[in-house]
VMD Tcl script that draws the C-alpha trace (Angstrom):
set ca {
  {168.39 3.85 73.84}
  {170.36 0.65 74.35}
  {174.10 0.24 74.57}
  {176.12 -0.46 71.44}
  {179.51 -2.10 71.73}
  {182.12 -3.85 69.71}
  {181.71 -7.66 70.04}
  {184.42 -7.89 72.68}
  {183.65 -4.71 74.59}
  {182.05 -4.46 77.95}
  {178.56 -2.94 78.16}
  {178.83 0.54 79.56}
  {175.25 1.54 80.07}
  {172.08 -0.26 81.15}
  {169.85 -1.13 78.19}
  {166.28 0.14 78.09}
  {163.35 -1.81 76.69}
  {161.51 -0.54 73.62}
  {158.13 1.20 73.68}
  {157.50 0.30 70.02}
  {154.79 -2.33 69.57}
  {155.42 -5.52 67.64}
  {157.94 -8.32 67.29}
  {161.13 -8.76 65.29}
  {162.65 -5.67 63.70}
  {160.30 -2.68 63.84}
  {161.32 0.34 61.77}
  {160.35 3.68 63.26}
  {161.18 7.32 62.46}
  {164.60 7.42 64.25}
  {165.77 3.89 63.70}
  {164.73 0.30 64.37}
  {163.38 -1.42 67.49}
  {164.05 -5.11 68.11}
  {161.96 -7.50 70.20}
  {162.52 -11.24 70.63}
  {161.17 -13.97 72.90}
  {163.96 -15.91 74.64}
  {162.69 -16.93 78.12}
  {165.79 -18.95 79.09}
  {168.32 -16.30 78.05}
  {170.76 -14.60 80.43}
  {171.54 -11.85 77.93}
  {170.43 -11.03 74.36}
  {172.23 -8.81 71.87}
  {171.47 -7.79 68.32}
  {174.49 -8.62 66.17}
  {174.90 -6.32 63.14}
  {176.70 -7.34 59.96}
  {177.93 -5.55 56.90}
  {178.32 -8.55 54.57}
  {176.04 -11.49 53.79}
  {178.89 -14.02 54.03}
  {180.29 -12.61 57.25}
  {180.87 -15.19 60.00}
  {177.92 -15.10 62.33}
  {180.16 -14.87 65.43}
  {182.10 -11.93 64.00}
  {179.60 -9.08 63.71}
  {180.58 -5.44 63.32}
  {178.63 -4.45 66.39}
  {176.67 -5.92 69.27}
  {173.69 -4.10 70.77}
  {172.43 -5.28 74.14}
  {168.66 -5.64 74.56}
  {166.78 -5.13 77.83}
  {164.76 -7.80 79.50}
  {161.09 -7.03 79.78}
  {160.89 -9.53 82.68}
  {158.42 -11.75 80.86}
  {160.69 -13.73 78.53}
  {160.86 -10.92 75.96}
  {163.87 -8.76 75.25}
  {163.79 -5.45 73.37}
  {165.45 -2.16 72.63}
  {165.40 0.86 70.31}
  {168.45 1.46 68.15}
  {168.78 4.78 66.36}
  {170.02 5.07 62.79}
  {169.41 1.42 61.93}
  {167.66 1.39 58.54}
  {165.93 -1.15 56.31}
  {168.46 -3.43 54.67}
  {170.59 -3.86 57.80}
  {171.75 -7.50 58.29}
  {171.42 -8.94 61.79}
  {171.10 -11.95 64.05}
  {170.57 -12.31 67.79}
  {173.39 -13.33 70.13}
  {171.74 -15.26 72.96}
  {173.50 -16.53 76.10}
  {171.64 -19.31 77.89}
  {171.10 -18.50 81.57}
  {171.88 -22.00 82.85}
  {174.68 -23.36 80.62}
  {176.23 -20.15 79.40}
  {176.00 -21.48 75.86}
  {176.27 -18.75 73.21}
  {173.88 -19.01 70.27}
  {173.75 -16.86 67.16}
  {170.12 -17.04 65.99}
  {168.09 -15.70 63.08}
  {165.01 -13.67 64.18}
  {161.89 -15.94 64.05}
  {159.84 -12.90 63.07}
  {162.23 -11.82 60.28}
  {160.34 -10.88 57.10}
  {163.35 -11.03 54.82}
  {166.41 -13.27 54.97}
  {169.51 -13.65 52.86}
  {168.73 -17.40 53.06}
  {167.60 -19.93 55.62}
  {171.09 -20.20 57.19}
  {172.15 -16.61 56.55}
  {171.17 -13.28 58.07}
  {167.89 -11.58 58.83}
  {167.27 -8.27 57.05}
  {165.60 -5.29 58.72}
  {162.48 -4.68 56.65}
  {160.01 -1.86 56.42}
  {156.31 -2.60 56.57}
  {154.94 0.12 54.28}
  {154.19 -0.41 50.62}
  {152.53 1.68 47.90}
  {149.37 -0.32 47.46}
  {147.01 0.45 44.60}
  {144.36 -2.18 45.33}
  {141.80 -0.14 47.31}
  {139.05 -1.02 44.86}
  {139.58 -4.78 45.03}
  {137.03 -6.87 46.86}
  {137.36 -10.60 47.47}
  {134.57 -12.32 45.48}
  {131.79 -13.95 47.39}
  {132.57 -17.61 48.04}
  {129.86 -18.84 45.65}
  {131.63 -16.95 42.84}
  {135.17 -18.13 43.51}
  {137.22 -20.22 41.10}
  {140.55 -21.11 42.67}
  {143.74 -21.90 40.73}
  {146.39 -23.65 42.82}
  {150.01 -22.98 41.80}
  {153.55 -23.54 42.92}
  {155.75 -20.50 42.40}
  {158.88 -22.51 41.62}
  {157.35 -24.39 38.70}
  {154.41 -22.27 37.53}
  {156.27 -20.00 35.09}
  {159.88 -21.13 34.72}
  {162.27 -22.74 32.26}
  {163.74 -26.23 32.86}
  {167.24 -26.90 34.22}
  {167.62 -23.52 35.91}
  {166.75 -21.89 39.20}
  {163.12 -22.10 40.41}
  {160.58 -19.63 39.13}
  {159.89 -16.54 41.21}
  {157.27 -13.94 41.92}
  {158.33 -11.62 39.09}
  {157.98 -14.48 36.60}
  {154.62 -15.45 38.01}
  {153.28 -11.91 37.59}
  {153.72 -12.29 33.82}
  {150.96 -14.93 33.80}
  {148.36 -13.00 35.78}
  {146.58 -11.66 32.64}
  {146.40 -15.24 31.36}
  {144.73 -16.42 34.57}
  {142.30 -13.49 34.50}
  {141.33 -14.36 30.91}
  {140.94 -18.04 31.80}
  {138.27 -16.95 34.29}
  {140.25 -17.42 37.49}
  {139.45 -14.95 40.28}
  {141.52 -16.49 43.11}
  {144.97 -18.09 43.32}
  {146.02 -20.56 46.02}
  {149.84 -20.27 46.33}
  {151.69 -23.19 47.84}
  {153.81 -22.26 50.90}
  {156.28 -19.39 50.45}
  {157.98 -19.35 53.88}
  {161.79 -19.59 53.84}
  {162.85 -23.21 53.49}
  {166.08 -25.21 53.08}
  {167.87 -25.05 49.67}
  {166.09 -23.69 46.59}
  {163.77 -26.43 45.38}
  {160.86 -27.50 47.56}
  {157.09 -27.87 47.70}
  {157.31 -25.38 50.58}
  {155.97 -27.56 53.39}
  {159.36 -27.58 55.15}
  {159.06 -23.98 56.34}
  {161.92 -22.92 58.62}
  {160.97 -19.23 58.97}
  {157.21 -18.66 58.46}
  {157.35 -14.83 58.31}
  {160.18 -14.66 55.75}
  {159.55 -15.09 52.06}
  {161.63 -17.85 50.48}
  {164.62 -15.91 49.17}
  {164.62 -17.86 45.88}
  {161.15 -16.45 45.15}
  {162.07 -12.84 45.97}
  {161.85 -10.41 48.83}
  {158.80 -9.31 50.81}
  {158.15 -6.34 48.54}
  {158.13 -8.73 45.56}
  {155.35 -10.70 47.29}
  {153.41 -7.55 48.02}
  {153.86 -6.46 44.42}
  {152.48 -9.80 43.25}
  {149.41 -9.51 45.48}
  {148.87 -5.90 44.41}
  {149.11 -6.85 40.74}
  {146.76 -9.80 41.18}
  {144.20 -7.56 42.87}
  {144.44 -5.12 39.99}
  {143.59 -8.00 37.68}
  {140.58 -8.90 39.87}
  {142.26 -11.96 41.41}
  {142.37 -12.78 45.13}
  {145.27 -14.56 46.84}
  {145.07 -17.50 49.26}
  {148.41 -18.45 50.83}
  {149.18 -21.98 52.02}
  {150.45 -21.94 55.65}
  {152.09 -24.74 57.55}
  {151.37 -24.65 61.28}
  {151.42 -28.39 62.02}
  {155.26 -28.60 62.02}
  {158.30 -26.49 61.21}
  {161.23 -27.57 59.06}
  {162.67 -30.03 59.88}
  {165.54 -28.75 57.72}
  {167.48 -25.57 58.56}
  {165.97 -25.06 61.98}
  {169.34 -25.04 63.79}
  {169.93 -21.38 62.95}
  {166.47 -20.38 64.05}
  {163.67 -21.94 66.09}
  {165.40 -25.15 67.22}
  {166.53 -24.71 70.85}
  {166.28 -21.02 70.23}
  {167.55 -19.85 73.61}
  {169.54 -22.97 74.49}
  {166.87 -24.67 76.57}
  {165.31 -28.05 75.80}
  {164.32 -31.27 77.53}
  {166.56 -34.17 76.53}
  {166.95 -34.16 72.73}
  {163.78 -32.23 71.89}
  {163.50 -28.86 70.21}
  {163.22 -26.22 72.93}
  {160.75 -23.43 73.63}
  {158.97 -23.36 70.25}
  {158.24 -27.11 70.24}
  {156.73 -29.81 72.33}
  {159.50 -31.42 74.35}
  {158.05 -34.91 74.50}
  {156.32 -37.40 72.20}
  {153.73 -34.81 71.24}
  {156.40 -33.24 68.98}
  {156.33 -36.26 66.63}
  {154.77 -35.65 63.21}
  {154.94 -37.50 59.85}
  {157.57 -34.94 58.80}
  {159.83 -34.85 61.85}
  {159.74 -34.19 65.60}
  {158.98 -30.52 65.18}
  {155.37 -29.87 66.15}
  {154.94 -26.41 67.72}
  {153.96 -26.33 71.37}
  {150.41 -24.95 71.08}
  {150.18 -24.98 74.85}
  {152.66 -22.07 75.16}
  {150.88 -18.69 74.80}
  {153.97 -17.23 73.10}
  {153.97 -19.96 70.44}
  {150.23 -19.56 69.83}
  {150.85 -15.81 69.53}
  {153.67 -16.46 67.02}
  {151.36 -18.49 64.79}
  {148.43 -16.12 65.19}
  {150.70 -13.18 64.33}
  {151.88 -15.02 61.22}
  {148.35 -15.51 59.98}
  {147.49 -11.86 60.58}
  {150.73 -10.72 58.95}
  {149.89 -12.38 55.63}
  {146.31 -11.24 55.72}
  {146.99 -7.72 57.05}
  {150.32 -6.30 56.02}
  {150.57 -8.45 52.87}
  {146.89 -8.04 51.81}
  {146.31 -11.74 51.21}
  {142.62 -12.69 50.92}
  {142.78 -16.02 52.65}
  {144.86 -18.82 54.07}
  {144.89 -22.55 53.46}
  {145.92 -24.30 56.65}
  {147.84 -27.46 55.86}
  {146.94 -30.78 57.51}
  {144.79 -29.38 60.31}
  {144.33 -32.91 61.71}
  {147.97 -32.60 62.86}
  {147.09 -29.37 64.68}
  {143.92 -30.40 66.55}
  {145.26 -33.97 66.76}
  {148.31 -36.17 66.63}
  {149.36 -38.65 63.95}
  {146.85 -37.36 61.38}
  {144.05 -36.99 63.87}
  {144.37 -40.21 65.87}
  {144.63 -38.25 69.13}
  {143.12 -34.99 70.41}
  {145.08 -31.81 71.02}
  {142.79 -29.26 72.60}
  {145.45 -26.54 72.51}
  {145.79 -27.01 68.77}
  {142.03 -26.90 68.21}
  {141.81 -23.72 70.23}
  {144.61 -22.20 68.16}
  {142.50 -22.74 65.03}
  {139.48 -21.24 66.79}
  {141.50 -18.21 67.87}
  {142.83 -17.58 64.39}
  {139.30 -17.85 62.97}
  {137.89 -15.43 65.53}
  {140.69 -12.95 64.96}
  {140.15 -13.01 61.19}
  {136.39 -12.60 61.55}
  {136.87 -9.71 64.01}
  {139.45 -7.75 62.03}
  {138.35 -8.48 58.45}
  {134.64 -7.96 58.07}
  {132.65 -8.02 54.82}
  {133.31 -6.62 52.21}
  {137.00 -6.94 53.28}
  {136.37 -10.52 54.30}
  {138.90 -13.32 54.17}
  {138.62 -17.06 53.49}
  {140.18 -19.65 55.80}
  {140.48 -23.08 54.16}
  {141.37 -26.30 55.99}
  {142.98 -29.44 54.61}
  {141.90 -32.18 56.94}
  {140.18 -35.24 55.37}
  {138.21 -36.09 58.50}
  {135.42 -34.08 56.89}
  {133.16 -34.29 59.94}
  {131.96 -30.67 59.88}
  {133.61 -29.49 63.08}
  {136.27 -27.42 61.36}
  {133.68 -25.34 59.47}
  {131.18 -25.09 62.29}
  {131.15 -21.53 63.79}
  {133.20 -21.07 66.97}
  {130.16 -20.08 69.08}
  {128.80 -23.54 68.26}
  {132.01 -25.26 69.34}
  {133.64 -25.52 65.92}
  {136.90 -24.22 64.56}
  {135.18 -21.51 62.52}
  {136.96 -22.21 59.22}
  {135.37 -20.91 56.03}
  {135.77 -24.06 53.92}
  {137.56 -27.39 53.75}
  {139.10 -29.48 50.98}
  {136.49 -32.17 50.36}
  {136.46 -35.91 49.73}
  {134.59 -35.09 46.48}
  {137.86 -35.73 44.69}
  {138.18 -39.34 45.77}
  {134.71 -40.33 44.63}
  {134.86 -38.50 41.35}
  {138.42 -39.49 40.36}
  {137.70 -43.14 41.10}
  {134.79 -43.15 38.63}
  {136.71 -41.20 35.99}
  {139.78 -43.40 36.24}
  {138.01 -46.75 36.29}
  {138.93 -48.39 32.95}
  {135.67 -50.31 32.63}
  {132.38 -48.51 32.03}
  {130.31 -51.25 33.63}
  {131.99 -50.70 36.98}
  {131.42 -46.96 37.19}
  {129.06 -46.13 40.07}
  {126.80 -43.14 39.47}
  {125.69 -43.25 43.10}
  {129.24 -42.34 44.13}
  {129.20 -39.34 41.79}
  {125.81 -38.26 43.13}
  {127.03 -38.58 46.71}
  {130.00 -36.32 45.84}
  {127.71 -33.77 44.27}
  {125.41 -33.66 47.30}
  {128.25 -33.26 49.81}
  {128.42 -30.18 52.03}
  {129.43 -29.12 55.51}
  {126.89 -27.80 58.05}
  {124.25 -27.39 55.35}
  {126.42 -25.08 53.23}
  {127.80 -26.25 49.89}
  {130.30 -23.40 49.78}
  {132.04 -24.63 52.91}
  {133.85 -27.16 50.73}
  {136.50 -26.91 47.98}
  {136.04 -29.39 45.13}
  {138.59 -30.47 42.54}
  {139.99 -33.46 40.64}
  {143.66 -32.38 40.71}
  {145.93 -30.74 43.28}
  {149.62 -30.83 44.21}
  {148.98 -33.86 46.42}
  {146.81 -35.69 43.92}
  {149.39 -35.38 41.14}
  {152.34 -36.61 43.25}
  {152.91 -39.02 46.18}
  {152.55 -41.99 43.82}
  {149.65 -40.41 41.91}
  {149.61 -38.33 38.77}
  {147.39 -36.29 36.43}
  {143.85 -37.50 35.84}
  {144.50 -37.90 32.11}
  {147.55 -40.08 32.75}
  {145.69 -42.13 35.33}
  {142.99 -42.70 32.70}
  {145.46 -43.67 29.97}
  {148.98 -44.31 31.36}
  {150.35 -45.16 27.94}
  {148.95 -42.10 26.16}
  {147.67 -39.32 28.44}
  {146.88 -37.22 25.34}
  {144.57 -39.86 23.81}
  {140.94 -39.32 22.96}
  {139.75 -41.20 26.04}
  {142.15 -39.32 28.33}
  {140.91 -35.98 27.00}
  {137.28 -36.99 27.12}
  {137.14 -38.32 30.65}
  {139.46 -35.72 32.18}
  {137.35 -32.90 30.72}
  {134.24 -34.67 31.96}
  {135.83 -34.28 35.39}
  {136.37 -30.60 34.74}
  {132.68 -30.20 33.96}
  {131.73 -31.90 37.22}
  {134.03 -29.68 39.27}
  {132.82 -26.43 37.68}
  {129.13 -27.28 37.89}
  {129.06 -28.89 41.36}
  {127.91 -26.97 44.46}
  {131.04 -25.86 46.27}
  {134.15 -23.78 45.57}
  {135.85 -25.22 42.43}
  {139.64 -25.47 42.20}
  {141.95 -26.11 39.23}
  {145.56 -27.23 39.62}
  {148.23 -25.53 37.50}
  {148.52 -26.90 33.97}
  {145.31 -28.90 34.20}
  {143.70 -26.55 31.67}
  {146.21 -27.44 28.94}
  {146.38 -31.17 29.68}
  {149.69 -31.37 31.52}
  {150.69 -35.02 31.66}
  {153.54 -35.26 34.24}
  {153.26 -35.77 37.97}
  {154.22 -32.79 40.10}
  {157.89 -32.27 40.98}
  {159.34 -29.10 42.45}
  {162.15 -29.05 39.82}
  {159.96 -29.71 36.77}
  {158.27 -26.54 35.42}
  {154.97 -26.44 33.58}
  {155.34 -26.93 29.85}
  {153.69 -23.79 28.52}
  {154.18 -24.99 24.91}
  {151.25 -27.26 25.64}
  {148.97 -24.20 25.80}
  {149.31 -23.84 22.04}
  {149.10 -27.59 21.35}
  {145.97 -27.98 23.51}
  {144.41 -24.56 22.99}
  {141.03 -26.20 22.61}
  {141.23 -27.89 26.01}
  {142.15 -24.52 27.46}
  {139.08 -23.01 25.76}
  {136.93 -25.73 27.30}
  {138.11 -24.82 30.78}
  {137.70 -21.12 30.00}
  {134.10 -21.68 28.89}
  {133.28 -23.63 32.01}
  {134.76 -20.87 34.17}
  {132.66 -18.26 32.35}
  {129.49 -20.25 32.87}
  {130.34 -20.84 36.51}
  {130.71 -17.10 37.03}
  {127.53 -16.35 35.03}
  {129.33 -14.12 32.54}
  {126.46 -14.38 30.05}
  {123.77 -13.92 32.72}
  {122.06 -17.21 31.90}
  {123.74 -19.65 34.32}
  {123.13 -17.99 37.71}
  {122.06 -21.30 39.21}
  {125.63 -22.60 39.12}
  {126.39 -20.19 41.94}
  {123.45 -21.43 44.00}
  {123.28 -23.86 46.92}
  {120.72 -26.17 45.38}
  {121.09 -29.44 43.53}
  {118.79 -32.30 42.64}
  {120.45 -35.32 41.05}
  {117.24 -36.47 39.40}
  {118.89 -38.94 37.02}
  {121.27 -41.48 38.54}
  {121.30 -44.17 35.85}
  {123.72 -46.89 36.85}
  {122.60 -49.15 34.02}
  {123.47 -46.69 31.27}
  {126.08 -44.70 33.27}
  {124.34 -41.31 32.92}
  {123.82 -38.76 35.63}
  {121.87 -35.52 35.33}
  {121.21 -32.80 37.93}
  {119.23 -29.65 38.30}
  {121.19 -26.69 39.72}
  {119.52 -23.47 40.86}
  {119.71 -20.52 43.19}
  {116.26 -18.93 43.07}
  {114.94 -20.70 39.96}
  {113.50 -19.38 36.75}
  {114.88 -18.48 33.33}
  {118.64 -17.96 33.40}
  {118.79 -19.62 36.83}
  {117.53 -23.16 36.38}
  {120.43 -25.23 35.01}
  {120.41 -28.80 33.75}
  {123.74 -30.65 33.65}
  {123.93 -34.06 31.90}
  {127.02 -36.28 32.18}
  {127.55 -39.43 30.09}
  {130.08 -41.72 31.81}
  {129.97 -44.39 29.09}
  {131.57 -44.85 25.69}
  {128.12 -44.75 23.99}
  {126.18 -42.35 21.81}
  {122.54 -41.52 22.57}
  {120.38 -39.97 19.88}
  {117.69 -39.10 22.43}
  {118.23 -39.72 26.14}
  {115.19 -38.34 27.91}
  {115.77 -36.18 30.99}
  {113.29 -34.44 33.22}
  {113.07 -30.64 33.14}
  {111.69 -28.13 35.70}
  {110.10 -25.85 33.04}
  {108.47 -25.82 29.63}
  {109.87 -23.90 26.68}
  {113.16 -23.82 24.88}
  {116.33 -24.98 26.63}
  {119.56 -23.74 25.09}
  {122.85 -25.60 25.15}
  {125.39 -23.39 26.88}
  {128.17 -25.98 26.83}
  {128.95 -29.27 25.10}
  {132.29 -30.88 25.96}
  {132.13 -32.85 22.67}
  {132.46 -29.75 20.51}
  {135.23 -30.34 18.04}
  {136.53 -26.86 18.59}
  {137.90 -28.22 21.88}
  {139.71 -31.05 20.12}
  {139.60 -32.09 16.48}
  {139.00 -35.72 17.43}
  {135.81 -34.85 19.31}
  {132.67 -35.71 17.36}
  {130.62 -32.50 17.74}
  {127.60 -34.68 18.53}
  {124.56 -33.12 20.16}
  {124.50 -29.74 21.84}
  {121.31 -28.59 20.11}
  {118.46 -26.62 21.64}
  {115.53 -28.73 22.93}
  {111.93 -28.00 23.90}
  {110.46 -29.05 27.18}
  {107.38 -31.24 26.70}
  {104.44 -32.18 28.88}
  {105.94 -35.56 29.61}
  {106.72 -36.20 33.28}
  {110.13 -37.77 33.91}
  {112.51 -38.19 36.84}
  {110.13 -36.57 39.31}
  {109.67 -33.50 37.09}
  {106.60 -32.37 35.20}
  {108.38 -31.90 31.88}
  {111.15 -33.54 29.85}
  {113.03 -33.58 26.57}
  {115.32 -35.91 24.62}
  {119.03 -35.02 24.53}
  {121.72 -36.25 22.14}
  {124.68 -37.49 24.19}
  {128.23 -38.15 23.01}
  {130.55 -40.62 24.82}
  {132.20 -39.37 27.98}
  {130.66 -35.92 27.55}
  {128.99 -33.17 29.49}
  {126.10 -30.88 28.49}
  {124.91 -27.74 30.26}
  {121.48 -26.29 29.43}
  {119.53 -23.27 30.61}
  {116.71 -21.01 29.42}
}
mol new
graphics top color blue
foreach p $ca { graphics top sphere $p radius 0.5 }
foreach p [lrange $ca 0 end-1] q [lrange $ca 1 end] { graphics top cylinder $p $q radius 0.2 }
display resetview
């Protein structure tokens, strides 16, 4: 037990440290234990409140914690139940300054400047039968909770609203969702990359049980969850009530024990880079990753801007402590979550040199996959207004890209939250700024969809892409779901591509394989064709043909790996996808004894402008 007093009372008995494992508030059978790291504190109390709007320095009760003589303070408090509001009262050992701080490990908050809430860890999961798909079968859908399923001019969307669209995503063919950051941030509207409390769910989105309920529901629809995590900086907004100078110590004007206290703290978003050299800070970040993957059943993490973890200023300098943090997180995940309960760890980096996805025993960071420069090559060729300047070699290079010999160590896409904001916008609007719903905008943007969903790698779609959203991403501008009815055909095109990618009809297995041969790279006529396969043979050998020009071909001859009939599994020019498409081509062809493109057989294919064809046997 620890002593409990009124705020102004003297402590009457010596506090005793807790034997309960863990950090933050830890609910046990007789009450709640508390543990916090405050190495420069003289004393630490838990301050208990009855009301959310209660002044932080006027709690109902103060409970003194015991020093564990290692910078940590803890104690067991009987009869404290989930739902209790609290903060920590910390007195700095040197200055005597009194601070009233929110628990860095808090899993629920009233808001980012409010009170922590004692939270239980248990939940009635019903997802025992869910298994994360193998990486070569994944199709990721990136979404932002605040705008994914919401109505304009109100509060942001939340987890309960997002659950309503899970059957839609399942039917689209999505089997994994990448959620933009959900950690508690300042105000209500945000992309989420200004996380102030990484363990606490943003209160606008719901409480921790709402998040667990979302994950559980997604798993029951066969959909995995990847959560975007921000470990390269905190805040910078709303840190004063939490991590910033948490126990009153800092050097000069820097941030205290959780941050670098010199120029290493500087990031593009503020001077708030965590001090990866402190074991307790590394533990904090490692614990956060394991919390989302373990207690919350997430299936993977996307680690934002890793070049600002292993480096400084977007990778211009080297931070060995940061690189070793990434390695530690990777090793922990691989140790605790083995196949078939495996997890995926995705890096956003842009250095794309292979070291992040190289296994840790080989000196790498051990990440599963990395967002790939594929997007920059492919979008450039799709957006170029002049056919004659499209470069098929750039498209081929993007298709061949991989890390450490493994195509599925990269994530490929043409749209994301970053690529539809920051001065950029949707592919279809980039193609036709004056009319992003025009024929040419639809044709070339769906050509991009075909490349993404037939390329080696893990494909990703950005929210609304499948019904031709036209606006750049803003955190206060919800998706326009009325467009789903207006552009139902474009949705069906994406759905068909997802089905083929996942081999739903058992005749496109090769799209899940490692292998690709871009045997046609025709820069004169702006046509590219490639052979995709896993083991080869009927139902496995796939031929993809892409026409990047505004030209019809009655018979464009392409090499084939086998004789016999080749059936069209997909034609992006089908007028069922849009009534202004021409429905040209898409017929079965017969392989002939006519060598072409380094293959023993070939056939002539009818090609429509800016269109994609997928064939198999």
